[in-house]
Biotite code that builds the C-alpha atoms (Angstrom):
import biotite.structure as struc

atoms = struc.array([
    struc.Atom([209.133, 86.953, -14.733], chain_id="A", res_id=1, res_name="MET", atom_name="CA", element="C"),
    struc.Atom([211.975, 88.197, -12.590], chain_id="A", res_id=2, res_name="LYS", atom_name="CA", element="C"),
    struc.Atom([214.873, 90.475, -13.368], chain_id="A", res_id=3, res_name="ILE", atom_name="CA", element="C"),
    struc.Atom([218.382, 90.325, -11.949], chain_id="A", res_id=4, res_name="ASN", atom_name="CA", element="C"),
    struc.Atom([219.262, 92.994, -9.409], chain_id="A", res_id=5, res_name="THR", atom_name="CA", element="C"),
    struc.Atom([222.849, 91.955, -8.700], chain_id="A", res_id=6, res_name="LYS", atom_name="CA", element="C"),
    struc.Atom([224.512, 92.899, -11.986], chain_id="A", res_id=7, res_name="GLY", atom_name="CA", element="C"),
    struc.Atom([223.867, 95.110, -14.988], chain_id="A", res_id=8, res_name="TYR", atom_name="CA", element="C"),
    struc.Atom([221.960, 95.028, -18.267], chain_id="A", res_id=9, res_name="TYR", atom_name="CA", element="C"),
    struc.Atom([223.987, 96.372, -21.200], chain_id="A", res_id=10, res_name="ILE", atom_name="CA", element="C"),
    struc.Atom([222.356, 97.303, -24.504], chain_id="A", res_id=11, res_name="SER", atom_name="CA", element="C"),
    struc.Atom([223.556, 96.310, -27.905], chain_id="A", res_id=12, res_name="GLU", atom_name="CA", element="C"),
    struc.Atom([225.255, 99.231, -29.697], chain_id="A", res_id=13, res_name="PRO", atom_name="CA", element="C"),
    struc.Atom([222.953, 102.167, -30.439], chain_id="A", res_id=14, res_name="VAL", atom_name="CA", element="C"),
    struc.Atom([224.112, 104.251, -33.404], chain_id="A", res_id=15, res_name="HIS", atom_name="CA", element="C"),
    struc.Atom([223.799, 108.045, -33.103], chain_id="A", res_id=16, res_name="TRP", atom_name="CA", element="C"),
    struc.Atom([224.316, 110.993, -35.447], chain_id="A", res_id=17, res_name="VAL", atom_name="CA", element="C"),
    struc.Atom([224.726, 114.612, -34.352], chain_id="A", res_id=18, res_name="ASP", atom_name="CA", element="C"),
    struc.Atom([225.297, 117.711, -36.446], chain_id="A", res_id=19, res_name="TRP", atom_name="CA", element="C"),
    struc.Atom([227.187, 120.670, -34.969], chain_id="A", res_id=20, res_name="GLN", atom_name="CA", element="C"),
    struc.Atom([228.043, 123.685, -37.125], chain_id="A", res_id=21, res_name="ALA", atom_name="CA", element="C"),
    struc.Atom([227.748, 121.628, -40.331], chain_id="A", res_id=22, res_name="SER", atom_name="CA", element="C"),
    struc.Atom([230.050, 118.974, -38.890], chain_id="A", res_id=23, res_name="LEU", atom_name="CA", element="C"),
    struc.Atom([228.642, 115.461, -38.765], chain_id="A", res_id=24, res_name="LYS", atom_name="CA", element="C"),
    struc.Atom([229.526, 113.482, -35.659], chain_id="A", res_id=25, res_name="LEU", atom_name="CA", element="C"),
    struc.Atom([228.482, 109.871, -35.277], chain_id="A", res_id=26, res_name="GLU", atom_name="CA", element="C"),
    struc.Atom([229.270, 106.833, -33.231], chain_id="A", res_id=27, res_name="GLY", atom_name="CA", element="C"),
    struc.Atom([227.862, 104.060, -31.122], chain_id="A", res_id=28, res_name="ASP", atom_name="CA", element="C"),
    struc.Atom([226.726, 104.211, -27.520], chain_id="A", res_id=29, res_name="SER", atom_name="CA", element="C"),
    struc.Atom([225.811, 101.528, -25.041], chain_id="A", res_id=30, res_name="PHE", atom_name="CA", element="C"),
    struc.Atom([223.191, 101.974, -22.354], chain_id="A", res_id=31, res_name="TYR", atom_name="CA", element="C"),
    struc.Atom([223.640, 100.364, -18.977], chain_id="A", res_id=32, res_name="ILE", atom_name="CA", element="C"),
    struc.Atom([220.828, 99.742, -16.494], chain_id="A", res_id=33, res_name="ILE", atom_name="CA", element="C"),
    struc.Atom([221.280, 98.642, -12.892], chain_id="A", res_id=34, res_name="LYS", atom_name="CA", element="C"),
    struc.Atom([218.135, 97.585, -11.027], chain_id="A", res_id=35, res_name="PHE", atom_name="CA", element="C"),
    struc.Atom([217.966, 98.084, -7.277], chain_id="A", res_id=36, res_name="ASP", atom_name="CA", element="C"),
    struc.Atom([215.064, 97.111, -5.042], chain_id="A", res_id=37, res_name="THR", atom_name="CA", element="C"),
    struc.Atom([213.020, 100.228, -5.835], chain_id="A", res_id=38, res_name="LEU", atom_name="CA", element="C"),
    struc.Atom([215.027, 102.244, -8.346], chain_id="A", res_id=39, res_name="LYS", atom_name="CA", element="C"),
    struc.Atom([216.957, 101.656, -11.530], chain_id="A", res_id=40, res_name="CYS", atom_name="CA", element="C"),
    struc.Atom([220.086, 103.563, -12.407], chain_id="A", res_id=41, res_name="PHE", atom_name="CA", element="C"),
    struc.Atom([221.239, 104.192, -15.942], chain_id="A", res_id=42, res_name="PHE", atom_name="CA", element="C"),
    struc.Atom([224.341, 105.350, -17.737], chain_id="A", res_id=43, res_name="GLU", atom_name="CA", element="C"),
    struc.Atom([225.374, 105.888, -21.343], chain_id="A", res_id=44, res_name="SER", atom_name="CA", element="C"),
    struc.Atom([228.917, 105.065, -22.450], chain_id="A", res_id=45, res_name="VAL", atom_name="CA", element="C"),
    struc.Atom([230.700, 105.235, -25.787], chain_id="A", res_id=46, res_name="ASN", atom_name="CA", element="C"),
    struc.Atom([233.428, 102.743, -24.948], chain_id="A", res_id=47, res_name="ASP", atom_name="CA", element="C"),
    struc.Atom([232.740, 99.501, -23.130], chain_id="A", res_id=48, res_name="LEU", atom_name="CA", element="C"),
    struc.Atom([236.431, 99.066, -22.339], chain_id="A", res_id=49, res_name="ASN", atom_name="CA", element="C"),
    struc.Atom([236.576, 101.994, -19.918], chain_id="A", res_id=50, res_name="ASN", atom_name="CA", element="C"),
    struc.Atom([233.459, 101.552, -17.816], chain_id="A", res_id=51, res_name="ILE", atom_name="CA", element="C"),
    struc.Atom([233.558, 102.700, -14.208], chain_id="A", res_id=52, res_name="ASN", atom_name="CA", element="C"),
    struc.Atom([230.219, 102.114, -12.544], chain_id="A", res_id=53, res_name="LEU", atom_name="CA", element="C"),
    struc.Atom([231.384, 101.998, -8.939], chain_id="A", res_id=54, res_name="ASN", atom_name="CA", element="C"),
    struc.Atom([229.228, 105.007, -8.080], chain_id="A", res_id=55, res_name="ASN", atom_name="CA", element="C"),
    struc.Atom([226.288, 104.430, -10.444], chain_id="A", res_id=56, res_name="ILE", atom_name="CA", element="C"),
    struc.Atom([223.814, 104.117, -7.572], chain_id="A", res_id=57, res_name="SER", atom_name="CA", element="C"),
    struc.Atom([225.061, 107.409, -6.083], chain_id="A", res_id=58, res_name="GLN", atom_name="CA", element="C"),
    struc.Atom([224.091, 109.407, -9.157], chain_id="A", res_id=59, res_name="LYS", atom_name="CA", element="C"),
    struc.Atom([220.876, 111.312, -9.620], chain_id="A", res_id=60, res_name="GLU", atom_name="CA", element="C"),
    struc.Atom([220.074, 109.689, -12.964], chain_id="A", res_id=61, res_name="ASN", atom_name="CA", element="C"),
    struc.Atom([217.620, 107.100, -11.769], chain_id="A", res_id=62, res_name="TYR", atom_name="CA", element="C"),
    struc.Atom([214.132, 105.967, -12.515], chain_id="A", res_id=63, res_name="GLY", atom_name="CA", element="C"),
    struc.Atom([211.397, 104.159, -10.666], chain_id="A", res_id=64, res_name="LEU", atom_name="CA", element="C"),
    struc.Atom([210.304, 100.857, -12.119], chain_id="A", res_id=65, res_name="TYR", atom_name="CA", element="C"),
    struc.Atom([207.456, 98.404, -11.880], chain_id="A", res_id=66, res_name="GLU", atom_name="CA", element="C"),
    struc.Atom([207.465, 94.803, -13.083], chain_id="A", res_id=67, res_name="VAL", atom_name="CA", element="C"),
    struc.Atom([204.182, 93.410, -14.438], chain_id="A", res_id=68, res_name="ASN", atom_name="CA", element="C"),
    struc.Atom([204.199, 89.847, -15.785], chain_id="A", res_id=69, res_name="ASP", atom_name="CA", element="C"),
    struc.Atom([206.746, 90.060, -18.601], chain_id="A", res_id=70, res_name="ASN", atom_name="CA", element="C"),
    struc.Atom([207.101, 93.860, -18.853], chain_id="A", res_id=71, res_name="THR", atom_name="CA", element="C"),
    struc.Atom([208.989, 96.551, -16.980], chain_id="A", res_id=72, res_name="ILE", atom_name="CA", element="C"),
    struc.Atom([207.832, 100.151, -16.948], chain_id="A", res_id=73, res_name="GLU", atom_name="CA", element="C"),
    struc.Atom([210.515, 102.663, -15.998], chain_id="A", res_id=74, res_name="ILE", atom_name="CA", element="C"),
    struc.Atom([209.690, 106.283, -15.183], chain_id="A", res_id=75, res_name="LYS", atom_name="CA", element="C"),
    struc.Atom([212.551, 108.763, -15.310], chain_id="A", res_id=76, res_name="TYR", atom_name="CA", element="C"),
    struc.Atom([211.980, 112.078, -13.503], chain_id="A", res_id=77, res_name="ASN", atom_name="CA", element="C"),
    struc.Atom([208.741, 110.667, -12.072], chain_id="A", res_id=78, res_name="PRO", atom_name="CA", element="C"),
    struc.Atom([205.922, 113.024, -11.120], chain_id="A", res_id=79, res_name="ASN", atom_name="CA", element="C"),
    struc.Atom([207.487, 116.014, -12.850], chain_id="A", res_id=80, res_name="THR", atom_name="CA", element="C"),
    struc.Atom([206.711, 117.791, -16.089], chain_id="A", res_id=81, res_name="GLU", atom_name="CA", element="C"),
    struc.Atom([209.793, 116.060, -17.539], chain_id="A", res_id=82, res_name="PHE", atom_name="CA", element="C"),
    struc.Atom([208.647, 112.507, -16.786], chain_id="A", res_id=83, res_name="GLU", atom_name="CA", element="C"),
    struc.Atom([209.679, 109.974, -19.423], chain_id="A", res_id=84, res_name="VAL", atom_name="CA", element="C"),
    struc.Atom([208.372, 106.415, -19.570], chain_id="A", res_id=85, res_name="LYS", atom_name="CA", element="C"),
    struc.Atom([210.235, 103.468, -21.043], chain_id="A", res_id=86, res_name="ARG", atom_name="CA", element="C"),
    struc.Atom([208.847, 99.987, -21.539], chain_id="A", res_id=87, res_name="MET", atom_name="CA", element="C"),
    struc.Atom([210.900, 96.810, -21.656], chain_id="A", res_id=88, res_name="PHE", atom_name="CA", element="C"),
    struc.Atom([209.816, 93.262, -22.376], chain_id="A", res_id=89, res_name="THR", atom_name="CA", element="C"),
    struc.Atom([211.410, 90.589, -20.221], chain_id="A", res_id=90, res_name="ILE", atom_name="CA", element="C"),
    struc.Atom([212.436, 87.793, -22.578], chain_id="A", res_id=91, res_name="LEU", atom_name="CA", element="C"),
    struc.Atom([214.278, 86.026, -19.749], chain_id="A", res_id=92, res_name="SER", atom_name="CA", element="C"),
    struc.Atom([216.095, 87.050, -16.584], chain_id="A", res_id=93, res_name="SER", atom_name="CA", element="C"),
    struc.Atom([219.159, 87.467, -18.832], chain_id="A", res_id=94, res_name="GLU", atom_name="CA", element="C"),
    struc.Atom([217.642, 89.481, -21.725], chain_id="A", res_id=95, res_name="ILE", atom_name="CA", element="C"),
    struc.Atom([215.428, 92.581, -21.874], chain_id="A", res_id=96, res_name="LEU", atom_name="CA", element="C"),
    struc.Atom([214.014, 94.114, -25.049], chain_id="A", res_id=97, res_name="LEU", atom_name="CA", element="C"),
    struc.Atom([213.248, 97.846, -25.307], chain_id="A", res_id=98, res_name="ASP", atom_name="CA", element="C"),
    struc.Atom([210.650, 99.667, -27.429], chain_id="A", res_id=99, res_name="GLU", atom_name="CA", element="C"),
    struc.Atom([213.064, 99.879, -30.359], chain_id="A", res_id=100, res_name="GLU", atom_name="CA", element="C"),
    struc.Atom([213.722, 96.122, -30.173], chain_id="A", res_id=101, res_name="LEU", atom_name="CA", element="C"),
    struc.Atom([217.250, 96.626, -28.818], chain_id="A", res_id=102, res_name="LYS", atom_name="CA", element="C"),
    struc.Atom([218.460, 93.825, -26.573], chain_id="A", res_id=103, res_name="GLU", atom_name="CA", element="C"),
    struc.Atom([219.894, 94.451, -23.130], chain_id="A", res_id=104, res_name="TYR", atom_name="CA", element="C"),
    struc.Atom([221.962, 91.514, -21.875], chain_id="A", res_id=105, res_name="ARG", atom_name="CA", element="C"),
    struc.Atom([222.636, 90.780, -18.227], chain_id="A", res_id=106, res_name="TYR", atom_name="CA", element="C"),
    struc.Atom([226.228, 90.706, -16.979], chain_id="A", res_id=107, res_name="VAL", atom_name="CA", element="C"),
    struc.Atom([227.418, 90.071, -13.423], chain_id="A", res_id=108, res_name="GLU", atom_name="CA", element="C"),
    struc.Atom([230.005, 92.836, -13.593], chain_id="A", res_id=109, res_name="SER", atom_name="CA", element="C"),
    struc.Atom([231.313, 95.402, -16.032], chain_id="A", res_id=110, res_name="CYS", atom_name="CA", element="C"),
    struc.Atom([234.834, 94.011, -16.191], chain_id="A", res_id=111, res_name="SER", atom_name="CA", element="C"),
    struc.Atom([236.448, 94.085, -19.672], chain_id="A", res_id=112, res_name="PRO", atom_name="CA", element="C"),
    struc.Atom([236.323, 90.278, -19.972], chain_id="A", res_id=113, res_name="GLU", atom_name="CA", element="C"),
    struc.Atom([232.596, 90.117, -19.257], chain_id="A", res_id=114, res_name="VAL", atom_name="CA", element="C"),
    struc.Atom([231.697, 93.193, -21.299], chain_id="A", res_id=115, res_name="VAL", atom_name="CA", element="C"),
    struc.Atom([233.565, 91.944, -24.383], chain_id="A", res_id=116, res_name="SER", atom_name="CA", element="C"),
    struc.Atom([230.959, 89.177, -24.682], chain_id="A", res_id=117, res_name="LYS", atom_name="CA", element="C"),
    struc.Atom([228.209, 91.791, -25.007], chain_id="A", res_id=118, res_name="VAL", atom_name="CA", element="C"),
    struc.Atom([229.881, 93.257, -28.102], chain_id="A", res_id=119, res_name="LYS", atom_name="CA", element="C"),
    struc.Atom([229.688, 89.925, -29.936], chain_id="A", res_id=120, res_name="GLU", atom_name="CA", element="C"),
])
């Protein structure tokens, strides 16, 4: 199967909890992946209404990826002692599924109108 390289894949909300000095902080984050020809760029945001990804491909937070049949293997920090692998299943060119069964939906752009559909 093929993936889209023109737009972005945005995850469903991922709930997080963090404790700092006996203070519980929690919220939801969204993960955004942009596939290029050889690399994929990723970003984590807490608010989908204020996304600015104009420079996402200029950042150093990228991974290398390989598509095999209906799976994508992404390696972050490849060939280092900090290498991390992520596996995604390609359900369609519009939907990816990660190891934790979270869906990533394809959007053409990260404009507020388009992104609001991801929240639903």
